[in-house]
C-alpha positions as a Markdown table, in Angstrom:
| # | Residue | x | y | z |
|---|---|---|---|---|
| 1 | Met | 74.2 | -183.1 | 98.3 |
| 2 | Thr | 75.4 | -179.8 | 99.1 |
| 3 | Glu | 78.4 | -179.0 | 101.1 |
| 4 | Ala | 78.2 | -178.5 | 104.9 |
| 5 | Val | 79.0 | -174.8 | 105.5 |
| 6 | Ser | 80.8 | -174.1 | 108.8 |
| 7 | Arg | 78.8 | -172.1 | 111.3 |
| 8 | Pro | 79.9 | -169.3 | 113.5 |
| 9 | Thr | 81.0 | -170.2 | 116.8 |
| 10 | Leu | 80.8 | -168.6 | 120.2 |
| 11 | Glu | 84.4 | -167.9 | 120.2 |
| 12 | Ala | 83.8 | -165.9 | 116.7 |
| 13 | Val | 81.2 | -163.9 | 118.4 |
| 14 | Ala | 83.3 | -163.3 | 121.5 |
| 15 | Ala | 86.0 | -161.8 | 119.2 |
| 16 | Arg | 83.9 | -159.7 | 116.9 |
| 17 | Ala | 82.1 | -158.1 | 120.1 |
| 18 | Gly | 85.8 | -158.0 | 122.2 |
| 19 | Val | 84.3 | -159.7 | 125.0 |
| 20 | Ser | 85.1 | -163.1 | 126.7 |
| 21 | Arg | 83.4 | -166.4 | 125.7 |
| 22 | Ala | 81.8 | -166.5 | 129.1 |
| 23 | Thr | 80.1 | -163.1 | 128.5 |
| 24 | Val | 78.7 | -164.1 | 125.2 |
| 25 | Ser | 77.4 | -167.5 | 126.8 |
| 26 | Arg | 75.5 | -165.3 | 129.3 |
| 27 | Val | 73.9 | -163.1 | 127.0 |
| 28 | Val | 73.1 | -165.5 | 124.5 |
| 29 | Asn | 71.4 | -167.7 | 127.4 |
| 30 | Gly | 69.6 | -165.0 | 128.8 |
| 31 | Gly | 71.6 | -164.8 | 132.1 |
| 32 | Asp | 72.0 | -162.0 | 134.1 |
| 33 | Gly | 75.1 | -159.8 | 135.3 |
| 34 | Val | 76.1 | -158.4 | 132.0 |
| 35 | Arg | 75.9 | -154.3 | 131.4 |
| 36 | Glu | 73.8 | -153.3 | 129.0 |
| 37 | Pro | 76.5 | -151.7 | 126.6 |
| 38 | Leu | 78.4 | -155.1 | 126.6 |
| 39 | Ala | 75.0 | -156.8 | 126.3 |
| 40 | Glu | 74.3 | -154.8 | 123.3 |
| 41 | Arg | 77.6 | -155.3 | 121.6 |
| 42 | Val | 77.3 | -159.1 | 121.8 |
| 43 | Arg | 73.4 | -159.0 | 120.0 |
| 44 | Arg | 75.0 | -157.0 | 117.3 |
| 45 | Ala | 78.0 | -159.3 | 116.8 |
| 46 | Val | 75.3 | -162.3 | 116.9 |
| 47 | Glu | 73.4 | -160.6 | 114.3 |
| 48 | Glu | 76.1 | -159.7 | 111.9 |
| 49 | Leu | 77.8 | -163.1 | 112.1 |
| 50 | Gly | 74.5 | -165.0 | 111.9 |
| 51 | Tyr | 75.1 | -167.0 | 115.1 |
| 52 | Val | 72.6 | -169.5 | 116.0 |
| 53 | Pro | 72.9 | -171.1 | 119.4 |
| 54 | Asn | 73.5 | -175.0 | 119.4 |
| 55 | Gln | 70.2 | -176.0 | 121.1 |
| 56 | Ala | 72.0 | -178.9 | 122.6 |
| 57 | Ala | 74.8 | -177.1 | 124.1 |
| 58 | Arg | 72.3 | -174.4 | 125.2 |
| 59 | Ser | 70.3 | -177.1 | 127.1 |
| 60 | Leu | 73.2 | -178.1 | 128.9 |
| 61 | Val | 73.7 | -174.4 | 130.4 |
| 62 | Thr | 69.9 | -173.4 | 130.8 |
| 63 | Arg | 68.6 | -176.9 | 131.6 |
| 64 | Arg | 65.9 | -175.6 | 129.0 |
| 65 | His | 64.7 | -177.2 | 125.8 |
| 66 | Asp | 62.2 | -174.7 | 125.0 |
| 67 | Ala | 60.3 | -177.6 | 123.4 |
| 68 | Val | 56.8 | -179.0 | 124.7 |
| 69 | Ala | 55.2 | -182.2 | 123.8 |
| 70 | Val | 51.7 | -182.1 | 122.6 |
| 71 | Val | 50.2 | -185.8 | 123.4 |
| 72 | Ile | 46.9 | -186.7 | 121.6 |
| 73 | Ala | 45.8 | -190.0 | 123.0 |
| 74 | Glu | 44.2 | -191.1 | 119.5 |
| 75 | Pro | 45.1 | -192.5 | 116.1 |
| 76 | Glu | 46.3 | -190.4 | 113.4 |
| 77 | Thr | 43.6 | -191.5 | 111.5 |
| 78 | Arg | 41.3 | -189.8 | 114.0 |
| 79 | Val | 43.4 | -186.8 | 114.5 |
| 80 | Phe | 44.0 | -185.9 | 111.1 |
| 81 | Ala | 39.9 | -186.2 | 110.4 |
| 82 | Asp | 38.4 | -184.3 | 112.9 |
| 83 | Pro | 38.7 | -180.7 | 113.0 |
| 84 | Phe | 38.6 | -180.4 | 116.7 |
| 85 | Phe | 42.3 | -181.5 | 116.9 |
| 86 | Ala | 43.3 | -178.7 | 114.3 |
| 87 | Leu | 41.6 | -176.3 | 116.1 |
| 88 | Gln | 43.3 | -177.0 | 119.8 |
| 89 | Leu | 46.5 | -177.4 | 117.9 |
| 90 | Arg | 46.5 | -174.1 | 116.3 |
| 91 | Gly | 45.8 | -172.3 | 119.8 |
| 92 | Ile | 48.6 | -174.4 | 121.0 |
| 93 | Ser | 51.0 | -173.4 | 118.4 |
| 94 | Lys | 50.1 | -169.9 | 118.5 |
| 95 | Glu | 50.9 | -169.7 | 122.3 |
| 96 | Leu | 54.2 | -171.6 | 122.2 |
| 97 | Thr | 55.4 | -169.3 | 118.9 |
| 98 | Ala | 54.8 | -166.2 | 120.9 |
| 99 | His | 57.4 | -167.6 | 123.6 |
| 100 | Asp | 59.7 | -169.0 | 121.2 |
| 101 | Asn | 58.9 | -172.6 | 122.1 |
| 102 | Gln | 58.8 | -175.5 | 119.8 |
| 103 | Leu | 55.9 | -178.1 | 119.4 |
| 104 | Val | 56.4 | -181.9 | 119.5 |
| 105 | Leu | 53.5 | -183.7 | 118.4 |
| 106 | Leu | 53.2 | -187.2 | 119.7 |
| 107 | Leu | 50.2 | -189.7 | 118.8 |
| 108 | Thr | 49.3 | -193.1 | 120.1 |
| 109 | Glu | 48.0 | -195.7 | 117.9 |
| 110 | Gly | 47.3 | -198.2 | 120.5 |
| 111 | Arg | 49.0 | -199.6 | 124.1 |
| 112 | Ala | 52.1 | -200.4 | 122.5 |
| 113 | Asp | 52.6 | -196.6 | 121.9 |
| 114 | His | 52.2 | -195.5 | 125.6 |
| 115 | Ala | 55.3 | -197.0 | 126.5 |
| 116 | Arg | 57.2 | -194.9 | 123.4 |
| 117 | Val | 55.7 | -191.8 | 124.5 |
| 118 | Ala | 56.4 | -192.1 | 128.3 |
| 119 | Arg | 60.2 | -193.1 | 127.6 |
| 120 | Tyr | 60.4 | -190.0 | 125.1 |
| 121 | Leu | 59.0 | -187.6 | 128.0 |
| 122 | Ala | 61.3 | -189.2 | 130.6 |
| 123 | Gly | 64.1 | -188.9 | 128.3 |
| 124 | Gly | 64.6 | -184.9 | 128.8 |
| 125 | His | 63.6 | -183.8 | 125.4 |
| 126 | Val | 60.8 | -181.4 | 126.3 |
| 127 | Asp | 60.3 | -179.1 | 129.2 |
| 128 | Gly | 56.6 | -180.1 | 129.7 |
| 129 | Ala | 53.7 | -181.9 | 128.1 |
| 130 | Leu | 50.1 | -181.0 | 126.9 |
| 131 | Val | 47.8 | -184.0 | 126.8 |
| 132 | Phe | 44.7 | -184.4 | 125.7 |
| 133 | Ser | 41.6 | -186.9 | 124.3 |
| 134 | Leu | 42.5 | -189.3 | 127.2 |
| 135 | His | 40.0 | -192.2 | 127.7 |
| 136 | Leu | 39.0 | -193.5 | 130.8 |
| 137 | Asp | 41.3 | -196.7 | 131.2 |
| 138 | Asp | 44.1 | -194.6 | 129.8 |
| 139 | Pro | 47.4 | -195.6 | 131.3 |
| 140 | Leu | 49.1 | -192.3 | 130.0 |
| 141 | Pro | 48.5 | -190.0 | 133.0 |
| 142 | Gly | 50.2 | -192.5 | 135.2 |
| 143 | Leu | 53.2 | -192.8 | 132.8 |
| 144 | Ile | 53.4 | -189.4 | 132.3 |
| 145 | His | 53.2 | -188.7 | 136.3 |
| 146 | Asp | 56.1 | -191.3 | 136.6 |
| 147 | Ala | 58.1 | -189.6 | 134.2 |
| 148 | Gly | 58.2 | -186.3 | 136.3 |
| 149 | Val | 57.4 | -183.9 | 133.5 |
| 150 | Pro | 55.2 | -181.1 | 134.2 |
| 151 | Thr | 51.8 | -181.4 | 132.4 |
| 152 | Val | 48.7 | -179.6 | 131.6 |
| 153 | Phe | 45.7 | -181.8 | 130.6 |
| 154 | Gly | 42.8 | -181.0 | 128.2 |
| 155 | Gly | 39.6 | -182.2 | 129.6 |
| 156 | Arg | 38.2 | -183.1 | 133.2 |
| 157 | Pro | 40.4 | -185.7 | 134.9 |
| 158 | Gly | 38.5 | -189.0 | 135.3 |
| 159 | Trp | 41.0 | -191.8 | 134.3 |
| 160 | Gly | 40.0 | -195.0 | 136.1 |
| 161 | Ala | 41.3 | -196.3 | 139.3 |
| 162 | Asp | 45.0 | -194.6 | 138.5 |
| 163 | Thr | 45.0 | -191.7 | 140.8 |
| 164 | Arg | 48.6 | -191.0 | 140.1 |
| 165 | Ala | 47.7 | -188.0 | 137.7 |
| 166 | Ser | 44.1 | -187.4 | 138.5 |
| 167 | Gly | 44.1 | -186.2 | 142.0 |
| 168 | Pro | 44.4 | -182.9 | 143.6 |
| 169 | Gly | 46.9 | -180.5 | 141.9 |
| 170 | Val | 46.2 | -181.7 | 138.4 |
| 171 | Val | 46.1 | -178.8 | 136.0 |
| 172 | Tyr | 43.4 | -178.8 | 133.5 |
| 173 | Val | 41.4 | -177.0 | 130.9 |
| 174 | Asp | 38.1 | -177.8 | 129.9 |
| 175 | Cys | 34.6 | -176.4 | 128.8 |
| 176 | Asp | 31.2 | -176.3 | 130.6 |
| 177 | Asn | 30.4 | -179.7 | 128.9 |
| 178 | Arg | 27.4 | -180.5 | 131.2 |
| 179 | Gly | 26.0 | -177.0 | 131.3 |
| 180 | Gly | 26.4 | -176.7 | 127.4 |
| 181 | Ala | 24.4 | -179.9 | 127.1 |
| 182 | Arg | 21.7 | -178.6 | 129.6 |
| 183 | Ala | 21.1 | -175.5 | 127.3 |
| 184 | Ala | 20.9 | -177.7 | 124.1 |
| 185 | Val | 18.0 | -179.7 | 125.7 |
| 186 | Arg | 16.3 | -176.9 | 127.2 |
| 187 | His | 16.4 | -175.1 | 123.8 |
| 188 | Leu | 14.7 | -178.3 | 122.4 |
| 189 | Leu | 12.1 | -178.7 | 125.1 |
| 190 | Asp | 11.2 | -174.8 | 124.5 |
| 191 | Leu | 10.5 | -175.6 | 121.1 |
| 192 | Gly | 7.8 | -178.0 | 122.3 |
| 193 | Arg | 9.7 | -181.5 | 121.6 |
| 194 | Arg | 9.2 | -183.9 | 124.0 |
| 195 | Arg | 10.8 | -187.2 | 122.4 |
| 196 | Val | 14.4 | -185.8 | 122.6 |
| 197 | Ala | 17.0 | -188.1 | 121.6 |
| 198 | His | 20.7 | -188.0 | 122.8 |
| 199 | Ile | 23.6 | -189.4 | 120.6 |
| 200 | Thr | 26.5 | -189.7 | 122.7 |
| 201 | Gly | 30.1 | -189.5 | 122.5 |
| 202 | Ala | 32.4 | -192.0 | 123.5 |
| 203 | Leu | 31.8 | -193.0 | 127.0 |
| 204 | Asp | 35.0 | -193.7 | 127.9 |
| 205 | Gln | 36.0 | -189.9 | 127.9 |
| 206 | Thr | 34.7 | -187.6 | 130.5 |
| 207 | Ser | 33.4 | -184.8 | 127.7 |
| 208 | Ala | 31.0 | -187.6 | 126.7 |
| 209 | Val | 29.9 | -188.4 | 129.9 |
| 210 | Asp | 29.3 | -184.9 | 131.2 |
| 211 | Arg | 27.1 | -184.1 | 128.1 |
| 212 | Leu | 25.2 | -187.3 | 128.6 |
| 213 | Asp | 24.7 | -186.3 | 132.3 |
| 214 | Gly | 23.6 | -182.9 | 131.1 |
| 215 | Tyr | 20.9 | -184.3 | 128.8 |
| 216 | Arg | 19.5 | -186.4 | 131.9 |
| 217 | Asp | 19.4 | -183.5 | 134.2 |
| 218 | Val | 17.2 | -181.5 | 131.9 |
| 219 | Met | 14.9 | -184.3 | 130.7 |
| 220 | Ser | 14.6 | -185.5 | 134.6 |
| 221 | Asp | 13.6 | -181.7 | 135.9 |
| 222 | Ala | 11.2 | -181.2 | 133.1 |
| 223 | Leu | 9.5 | -184.4 | 132.2 |
| 224 | Gly | 10.2 | -186.6 | 135.6 |
| 225 | Gly | 12.7 | -188.7 | 134.0 |
| 226 | His | 14.2 | -189.8 | 130.5 |
| 227 | Asp | 13.4 | -192.9 | 128.4 |
| 228 | Pro | 16.9 | -194.9 | 128.2 |
| 229 | Arg | 15.5 | -196.1 | 124.6 |
| 230 | Leu | 16.2 | -192.4 | 123.5 |
| 231 | Val | 20.0 | -192.7 | 124.3 |
| 232 | Glu | 22.3 | -194.3 | 122.0 |
| 233 | Glu | 26.2 | -194.4 | 122.4 |
| 234 | Ser | 28.2 | -193.3 | 119.6 |
| 235 | Asp | 31.9 | -192.1 | 119.1 |
| 236 | Phe | 32.1 | -188.4 | 118.2 |
| 237 | Thr | 32.2 | -189.5 | 114.4 |
| 238 | Pro | 29.8 | -188.9 | 111.4 |
| 239 | Ser | 29.6 | -192.6 | 110.6 |
| 240 | Gly | 28.9 | -193.2 | 114.3 |
| 241 | Gly | 26.3 | -190.5 | 114.1 |
| 242 | Glu | 24.7 | -192.2 | 111.0 |
| 243 | Arg | 24.8 | -195.7 | 113.0 |
| 244 | Ala | 23.2 | -194.4 | 116.2 |
| 245 | Met | 20.5 | -192.4 | 114.2 |
| 246 | Arg | 19.2 | -195.3 | 112.2 |
| 247 | Glu | 19.3 | -197.4 | 115.7 |
| 248 | Leu | 17.0 | -194.6 | 117.1 |
| 249 | Leu | 14.7 | -194.3 | 114.4 |
| 250 | Asp | 14.1 | -198.3 | 114.4 |
| 251 | Arg | 13.5 | -198.1 | 118.0 |
| 252 | Cys | 11.8 | -194.7 | 118.4 |
| 253 | Pro | 10.3 | -193.7 | 115.3 |
| 254 | Asp | 8.4 | -190.8 | 117.1 |
| 255 | Val | 11.7 | -189.1 | 118.1 |
| 256 | Asp | 11.2 | -185.3 | 117.4 |
| 257 | Ala | 14.6 | -183.9 | 118.5 |
| 258 | Val | 18.3 | -185.0 | 118.6 |
| 259 | Phe | 20.9 | -183.6 | 120.9 |
| 260 | Ala | 24.2 | -185.0 | 119.1 |
| 261 | Ala | 27.3 | -185.1 | 121.4 |
| 262 | Asn | 29.4 | -183.1 | 118.8 |
| 263 | Asp | 29.0 | -181.3 | 115.4 |
| 264 | Leu | 30.5 | -184.5 | 113.4 |
| 265 | Thr | 27.8 | -186.8 | 114.9 |
| 266 | Ala | 25.1 | -184.3 | 114.1 |
| 267 | Leu | 26.4 | -184.5 | 110.5 |
| 268 | Gly | 26.0 | -188.2 | 110.2 |
| 269 | Ala | 22.4 | -187.9 | 112.0 |
| 270 | Leu | 21.2 | -185.3 | 109.4 |
| 271 | Arg | 22.1 | -187.8 | 106.6 |
| 272 | Val | 20.1 | -190.4 | 107.8 |
| 273 | Leu | 17.0 | -188.2 | 108.6 |
| 274 | Arg | 17.3 | -186.8 | 105.3 |
| 275 | Ala | 17.4 | -190.3 | 103.6 |
| 276 | Ser | 14.6 | -191.4 | 105.8 |
| 277 | Gly | 12.2 | -188.6 | 104.4 |
| 278 | Arg | 12.1 | -186.8 | 107.8 |
| 279 | Arg | 12.4 | -182.9 | 107.5 |
| 280 | Val | 14.8 | -181.0 | 109.6 |
| 281 | Pro | 13.5 | -179.1 | 111.6 |
| 282 | Glu | 9.8 | -179.6 | 110.8 |
| 283 | Asp | 9.9 | -183.3 | 111.9 |
| 284 | Val | 13.1 | -183.6 | 113.8 |
| 285 | Ala | 15.1 | -180.8 | 115.4 |
| 286 | Val | 18.8 | -181.4 | 115.7 |
| 287 | Val | 21.6 | -179.5 | 117.9 |
| 288 | Gly | 25.2 | -180.3 | 117.9 |
| 289 | Phe | 28.1 | -179.5 | 120.1 |
| 290 | Asp | 31.4 | -177.7 | 119.5 |
| 291 | Asp | 30.4 | -174.9 | 116.7 |
| 292 | Met | 33.4 | -176.0 | 114.4 |
| 293 | Val | 33.0 | -173.8 | 111.4 |
| 294 | Pro | 34.4 | -176.6 | 108.9 |
| 295 | Val | 31.6 | -178.8 | 110.0 |
| 296 | Thr | 28.7 | -176.3 | 110.5 |
| 297 | Glu | 29.5 | -174.8 | 106.9 |
| 298 | Gln | 28.7 | -178.6 | 105.6 |
| 299 | Ala | 25.4 | -179.1 | 107.6 |
| 300 | Asp | 22.1 | -178.7 | 105.8 |
| 301 | Pro | 20.1 | -177.0 | 107.1 |
| 302 | Pro | 22.6 | -174.7 | 109.0 |
| 303 | Leu | 23.4 | -176.6 | 112.5 |
| 304 | Thr | 22.3 | -175.5 | 115.7 |
| 305 | Thr | 24.9 | -176.1 | 118.3 |
| 306 | Val | 26.6 | -175.5 | 121.4 |
| 307 | Arg | 30.0 | -173.5 | 121.1 |
| 308 | Gln | 33.1 | -174.1 | 122.9 |
| 309 | Asp | 36.3 | -172.2 | 122.2 |
| 310 | Ile | 38.4 | -174.8 | 121.2 |
| 311 | Glu | 41.3 | -172.7 | 120.0 |
| 312 | Glu | 41.2 | -170.5 | 123.3 |
| 313 | Met | 41.6 | -174.0 | 125.2 |
| 314 | Gly | 44.6 | -174.8 | 123.3 |
| 315 | Arg | 46.1 | -171.5 | 124.0 |
| 316 | Leu | 45.0 | -171.7 | 127.8 |
| 317 | Met | 46.6 | -175.2 | 128.1 |
| 318 | Ala | 49.9 | -173.9 | 126.8 |
| 319 | Arg | 49.8 | -170.5 | 128.8 |
| 320 | Leu | 49.3 | -172.4 | 132.0 |
| 321 | Leu | 52.1 | -174.8 | 131.4 |
| 322 | Leu | 54.5 | -172.1 | 130.5 |
| 323 | Arg | 53.6 | -170.0 | 133.3 |
| 324 | Gly | 54.2 | -172.9 | 135.5 |
| 325 | Leu | 57.6 | -173.7 | 134.0 |
| 326 | Ser | 58.4 | -170.2 | 134.4 |
| 327 | Gly | 57.5 | -170.2 | 138.1 |
| 328 | Ala | 59.7 | -173.3 | 138.7 |
| 329 | Arg | 62.7 | -171.8 | 137.2 |
| 330 | Glu | 62.4 | -168.4 | 139.1 |
| 331 | Gly | 61.4 | -170.0 | 142.6 |
| 332 | Thr | 59.8 | -168.2 | 145.2 |
| 333 | Asp | 61.5 | -164.8 | 146.3 |
| 334 | Ser | 60.6 | -164.1 | 150.0 |
| 335 | Lys | 61.1 | -160.6 | 149.4 |
| 336 | Ala | 59.2 | -160.1 | 146.2 |
| 337 | Gly | 56.4 | -162.2 | 147.4 |
| 338 | Ala | 55.4 | -165.7 | 146.6 |
| 339 | His | 55.1 | -166.9 | 142.9 |
| 340 | Arg | 51.4 | -167.4 | 142.2 |
| 341 | Ala | 50.9 | -170.8 | 141.2 |
| 342 | Pro | 48.7 | -171.2 | 138.1 |
| 343 | Pro | 45.3 | -172.4 | 138.8 |
| 344 | Ser | 44.5 | -176.4 | 138.9 |
| 345 | Glu | 41.5 | -176.1 | 136.7 |
| 346 | Val | 40.0 | -173.7 | 134.1 |
| 347 | Ile | 36.4 | -174.3 | 132.8 |
| 348 | Leu | 35.5 | -172.2 | 129.7 |
| 349 | Pro | 31.9 | -171.3 | 129.3 |
| 350 | Thr | 29.7 | -172.5 | 126.4 |
| 351 | Thr | 27.2 | -170.9 | 124.3 |
| 352 | Leu | 24.2 | -172.1 | 122.3 |
| 353 | Ile | 24.3 | -170.7 | 118.6 |
| 354 | Arg | 21.1 | -170.9 | 117.2 |
| 355 | Arg | 20.6 | -171.6 | 113.5 |
| 356 | Ala | 18.0 | -173.5 | 111.2 |
| 357 | Ser | 18.4 | -176.8 | 112.4 |
| 358 | Ala | 16.4 | -176.5 | 115.6 |
């Protein structure tokens, strides 16, 4: 074990700069009221001594932690296997890093973890939270609301009967799931396909519900209704896509197209179609959702899919949270005009990306 090295203190910086300890504290903590020549002397002394502020002490002064919790309501086996989460975390991390904030990742393996996460958030360790991949019966929104932590959600609210954190004023970022699904199914119908199946995502999540609704919209408009036997519930995973595709082929062997709720599901469906001797797209056309490059590169043939900008969704979640925190700290200046609150919802557009599978 290496011997601990003493760190430069606030007093040492004050002595080097020839100013008071209070002046150094104001400069280091971003306060006002210090003339620029003095502030520059303090900054030079900080650099020369290699002074690093003690975050705990700094938080007592500024009431800021410069840390944001990212809560993903999924077990680690899912989070680290699905590139969707990596893309969203990358967007969040880029935005937080650009504003000198730390990312604290919290995952939930089950119900027992919900109380742990709520206690952590209520304990004053972070300035705010970014929460996504919630399920319809998830207690986390209500628990987070009770913790009093500023929060931005990923995905349209729709969390069961608990309206504490799903009513008016909830800030969230999502993509146009329903519109993207409509575009996918219209494309398949334009190709002349009529037995269009849909493999859903987990229907306890609003994204899966919205994509199912988009499928039903187009099938009802174009064909006067949809055959419920052509819909099979899955869970956004490749193995779920395989299982659902086998069920569909057993039940409806004449299926000629599949809209999968995400790219991972589409990968599983493609494997089963190939194993059953069906050619893609000649016999069965396949469309996914997400356009995650690590996944679409594995697809054979290359996957037609609906693109959502997952990384940008993460950036926007972080941006909205930081903007809200900044506004809360600054308050409203009646002379300068009221602070503009962040929008309560941001819906990003989706785009159909055509490749060889449909």
